[in-house]
C-alpha positions in Angstrom: 62.8 -85.6 159.3 63.2 -81.8 159.5 60.8 -79.4 157.8 60.5 -75.8 157.9 57.1 -74.8 159.4 55.5 -71.6 160.7 55.9 -69.8 163.8 52.2 -70.6 164.7 53.3 -74.3 164.5 56.1 -73.9 167.2 53.4 -72.5 169.9 52.3 -75.9 171.4 55.4 -77.2 171.6 57.0 -74.0 173.1 54.0 -74.0 175.7 54.4 -77.8 176.5 58.1 -77.7 177.0 59.3 -74.4 177.7 56.7 -72.2 179.1 54.9 -75.0 181.2 51.2 -75.0 179.9 51.3 -71.1 179.5 48.9 -69.9 176.9 50.0 -70.0 173.3 49.6 -66.3 173.6 52.4 -66.2 175.8 54.7 -68.3 173.8 55.0 -65.9 170.9 58.3 -64.2 170.3 58.7 -61.0 169.0 60.9 -62.0 166.2 58.7 -64.8 165.0 57.4 -62.6 162.3 60.8 -60.8 161.4 62.4 -61.0 158.0 65.6 -63.3 157.8 64.2 -66.2 160.6 62.9 -69.2 159.7 61.3 -71.9 162.0 62.4 -75.7 162.0 60.1 -78.9 163.0 61.1 -82.5 163.7 58.7 -84.9 162.6 57.7 -88.8 163.1 55.6 -89.1 160.3 53.1 -86.4 160.4 54.0 -86.0 164.5 55.5 -82.5 165.1 58.1 -83.6 168.1 60.6 -81.3 168.2 61.0 -77.4 167.1 63.8 -74.7 166.9 63.5 -70.9 165.4 66.4 -68.9 164.4 66.4 -65.3 164.2 69.2 -63.0 162.4 70.8 -61.3 165.5 74.2 -60.0 166.2 76.3 -61.0 169.0 78.5 -59.2 170.8 81.3 -61.9 170.7 80.4 -63.0 167.1 82.3 -61.1 164.6 80.4 -61.8 161.5 76.8 -62.6 160.7 74.9 -64.4 163.8 71.5 -66.2 164.0 69.8 -66.5 167.5 68.5 -69.9 168.1 65.5 -69.8 170.1 62.7 -72.0 171.5 64.4 -75.1 170.9 62.2 -78.2 172.2 61.8 -81.9 171.9 58.4 -83.2 173.2 59.2 -85.2 176.4 58.6 -88.5 175.4 61.2 -88.0 172.4 64.3 -86.5 174.3 67.4 -88.3 174.1 66.9 -89.7 171.0 69.3 -87.2 169.0 66.2 -85.3 167.5 67.7 -81.9 169.0 71.1 -82.7 167.3 69.2 -83.2 163.8 67.4 -79.8 163.7 70.9 -78.4 164.8 72.6 -79.8 161.8 69.8 -78.9 159.2 69.8 -75.3 160.4 73.8 -75.3 160.1 73.2 -76.6 156.5 70.9 -73.9 155.9 72.7 -71.2 157.6 75.9 -72.0 155.8 74.2 -71.1 152.5 73.1 -67.4 153.9 77.1 -67.3 155.0 76.3 -66.8 158.6 79.3 -67.8 160.7 77.7 -68.1 164.2 74.5 -69.6 166.1 74.4 -68.1 169.6 71.3 -69.1 172.3 70.5 -68.6 175.9 70.6 -72.0 177.0 68.8 -73.3 179.9 71.4 -74.1 182.7 69.7 -77.7 182.5 70.7 -77.9 178.6 74.2 -76.6 179.0 75.7 -80.2 178.5 73.4 -80.7 175.4 74.5 -77.6 173.3 78.1 -78.1 174.7 78.2 -81.9 172.9 77.1 -79.9 169.6 80.4 -77.6 170.0 78.6 -74.9 171.3 80.9 -72.6 173.9 79.8 -71.1 177.1 80.6 -66.9 176.7 78.8 -65.7 179.8 78.2 -66.4 183.1 74.9 -68.0 184.4 72.0 -65.8 184.3 68.5 -65.3 185.3 65.6 -65.1 183.0 62.1 -64.3 184.9 59.7 -66.8 184.9 61.8 -69.1 182.9 64.9 -70.0 184.9 68.5 -69.6 184.8 70.8 -69.5 181.6 73.9 -69.5 179.9 74.8 -67.2 176.5 76.1 -70.0 174.4 77.8 -69.4 171.0 78.8 -72.1 167.9 81.2 -70.9 165.3 80.2 -72.3 162.0 82.5 -74.1 159.5 82.3 -72.5 156.0 
């Protein structure tokens, strides 16, 4: 089940999956507390097994209201079971209410095919984020 969560609740999974055990303080995004953003968690019973954060942020190729997806992670023992898709589907429903037209992200190269299956398109050459690894900018147009 998908629920809204606080930024603080995203930090353990960000650390485990996206920042390879770095301290929780190294997993805080500057946008975490900005107005207009939100954080989602996927729960199995009361266990938080997936997270995604969305921030109102323009993208040069998105001619309309756009949200940046950041910090999407599924616990390693739950990956490949469709929980990431459920998080994105929930977010799409929420964002349509705000009249958002796009979701974009800096997708890890290893996750590119996952995002492509959800309808995201690659809009940049591969680039490197220091201390994280290779990425692509990807853009999803929402059906409103």
